[in-house]
N, C-alpha and C positions, 0 to 999 in steps of 0.2 A: 637157319645156319648152325651145322651138326657140332658136337663136340669134338675134338682133337681125338682120333686113334687111337688105340694104344695097341701096342708092339705084341702081338702073339706067342709066333715061333720064329725063329731065323733057322734058314737050312744052313749043315755046314761050308765053309768055304772051301770052294775050290777052282782056284783060278786058271783061265783057260792058257796063260801064259805062266809057269812055272816062279815062282818069287816074290819077294813083297810088291803087291801093284804099284804101278808109276799112277795110272790112270781107273778112278772108280765112274764106271758107266752106271745108271739111276734111271731105273726104266718105273715110272708108276700104273697102274694098272685099277681099272673097274669097268668088268663086263667088257674086256676086247674084243673079243669075238675071233675070229680064224688069222688075222692079220698079225696078232703078236707073236706066231710062230713065224713070218715070214721075218716079223723085226729080229726075235731073237736069233733065226738062222743067221741073218745078216751079221749081228755082233760077234757070231761065232767064226765065221769065216773070214776077219779080218787078219788080214797079211802087215803081221806085224810080231816083233820081235821083243817089246816091250812088255811087262807083267802087268796085266792090267784083269778088272774083275766088273763080271756083272751084279747091279743088283737089283730084283726085281722087283717092287714094291706091289701086294695086290689087296684088293679092299672089295672083291665081289662077292656077294653071297652066296655065289656057287661054289668058291675056295680054288680060283682058277690058279693061285699058285704054287697048289698041292701038283695038279698036272703038269705044273712047269718044271718043279722039283725032281719030278717020277721023268721028263721027256727027258733036260738036261741039267744033267749030275754037274756040270762045271759053271750053275749057273746058283750065285746065293739068292735065296728067298727069304722074304719077308711078308707074311700073311697077317694083315688085319682082322680086329673082330668085326670092325665096323667100317657102313661107305665111310670114304675120308676123299675129302677134294684136292687136285694136283697139288697145291700148295703142300698140307699137310704129309700126304706121300713121298712128297720128298723130302721133306723133314725128317722123315722116320727113315729114310734110306742113307739122309746123311748120319744119323745117329750109327749107322755099324758102318758105313763104308771105312776104308781105309787107306787109300790113294790120296797123295798130295794133291792133286788134278780132281777135281770133280765134273763130270760131263752128264749132259740131261738129254735123255730122246724120246720119243712117246711110242705108244703101241701099235699107231697106224702107220708108223715112219721105218725107211729102211738105208739103212746105212751102207755109205759107200765102203766097198773093203779096205781102203787107206784110212777110214776115220779116224780109229784110235792116232794112227803115227800122225797124221797129220794135226789133228788139234797138239800133241807132244810137243811137235815141231815147231809151232809158232811158239808155243809159251819159253821153249830153249833157246829160240834166236831171239824173244822180245821178252828178257824177264822183269823189266817193269811192266808186263803187262799184267794186271789181274779177271780180267773177263773175255773171253773169245766166242764170239756168231761167228755163224756160218751159214750158209744158201740154203735154198728150201727149194725144191723141183716143187712140180705137180706130177705125180707118178701118171698122174689118169688126163693128160693132157688131150682127151680128143671127145672128153664129156664137156659139154657145156655147161651143168652145173656143178661139176668139179673146178671146170677153169673159173667161174666166179668166184668161189670159197677160194680159192688161191688167191684169187684179184683181190677182193675186200679184206683179207686175214693175212694172208703173208708175201704178197707182192713187196713187200718191202727188203726183203731176203732175196730178191731177185741172184743167179750168178752172175747176171750183167752186173751188177753192183759193184763200181770200184772197191778194193781194200782200202780200210780205213778206219774211225772212229763211227760208232753208231749210237745213236741214244738210247734204243729199243733191244731188247733182242727175244727171240721167241724159247721156250725150254723143248722144243724140238729137235733144238740144232745149239748147245750153247758150251759152254765148259769156266769154272772158276779154277783159282786158285782156293785152297782148302781153308786160308785165313780171311777170305774176304767173309765168309759166313760166320768166323769168330769176330770181327768188326763189326758186320753189320745185322747179324741176327738171322734169325730161319725165314723163310717164304709165309705170307700172309697166308690165313684159312680163307679160301673165299673161293665161291664156285666159277669164276672166271677170272681174270687180271691179274694175278699174283706175281708172275713171270715180270709185267707189265709195271708192276709197282716195284717190284726191284730194281728194275733195272733203274725207275726213275729215283732211286734214294740213290743209287751207282753213280747215274749222270751227275745228281746236283752235289755229289762230295767231291765232283772232282776224275770218278775213276769209270768213264763211259767204257762200254765194252768196243773189242776193236772186229770189223765184219771182216775177214778173210774168205773170199770167193770160194776157195779154194776147198772149202773143210764141208763137203756136202750129202745131202739126206735126200731121199724121195718121200713126199709123203703124197698118204693115200687120201685123197680128199673126199667127200661125200656124194652121192652121184643122185640121192636121190631128192625130191625136192622140198618133201616135208622135212626132212633130216636137216639140210642146210637151212628153210628158214627157222626151225626151230635152234643150232645152233646160233644165228644171227642174233635170235630174240632174245637167248642166256649170253651171246656177249654184251650185250648192251644193255641187259638188266645187271650183270654183273660188272660192267664200267660206271654206273650210276650206282651201285651200292661203294663202290671203291672212292669213287668223286665224293662223293656225301660221308667217307672218313676220312680222307686224304687229302686235303686242300691245294695242296702241291702240285696235286698230278694234272697235266697238261687236260684243258679244257673243263675244270673243277666249276669255274663259276657259270658254266652252262646249269650244274647240279643247285645252285643258288639261287637261279632265273629261268626257271623252266619253263616259261612263254617263251625261251629259245630255242626248245627241243625241237618243235616243227621242222628247224634250218640245220639242222643234222645230218639227211642224207646229202643235202646240197654241199656243204660246206664240207663233206667227206667224200664228194664226187672230185668236189676240186683241186682236196687236198691228192688225191692217189691221181690225177691227171700230171697236176703239175709235178710229182715225185716221178712218176712214170715217164714221164716227158724225157727227166734228167739224166736214164740209165737202161731202158728199156722201152723203147718206141715200139718194137713188138707186143709185148703186152700193152703198150698204152692201148693197138691196136683193136687186139679182142676185147680190151676194156668196153670201148666206143662201140665196137660192133654188137656184144652181149649185153648193154646197158639197160635192156627192157628189164631183163632178168638179175642184173647188178641191183637195180633200183629198188627191183623188190625185197632184195637180202638189205639194202640199207634203209626199208623203210622197217622193216621187221626185226633191225636191229634198234632202230628209234620207239620203235612198240616197247621193245623190254628196256628200256633206258626209262621210257613213263613208268612201266613197272616198278622197275628199280627204283624211282624217288621214294613210291610207296609203300615199300618195304619195311 
């Protein structure tokens, strides 16, 4: 586990819309590739009159933040001196963000043109809400590997799901009132799963997220089989590490009884089928059609879980 990265420099603030920012959008980055420019372009194309800021937090050895600062003078850049896991990068962004609403997305995501407006409107309509999660669409919906990755990871946030409370969220598309972090602290420094941990703490405290399917982002999933399997392995590894550290997490008993770990592919299969049968029959059909590919991913997750128990 790496030590928390230190804040090295922050570019001068230039809001895309003038005025004190109502919404701060934080984007963590580590070797993001060319997709980062699609992400930032989509944020700068927002159709809104609400002042908002974009905080880009990079820890790439190539110092991608320097290039972003040069290309996008309206983006506030935080360049970290060493590799940071996503939770730590988000915490560094929180240190400099000025908005009363804190929204998160990722470098491999393209947000809808009304994304900022819909986030702000949901909080305005329901002043008691603390966390709002949105829908995540697969931007590569014709590629089997990308479909499988979405099914295993993010189909819980299908736009076909009805609006309402949800016990989990993904930081590809979620927003908080600032006081949530003042009350519950920062994200945990973890290679994977810091958002799931934070979601569990909020749900256990009686503050579950509210899912709004009209707040939409498009996620560019992996298309190479090797990268897909590596990601599933790391997700499993991170899941095991987190469950060893935090007994309140769903499924933590599996970490205490490793003999149960081989059952994970079948348990997760049943949960996904049950979930998708409730609100997205099209996705359910894809899950069954691509089950051999999904099963390989589920097995990779399970192998990673075993590795995480030994870390």
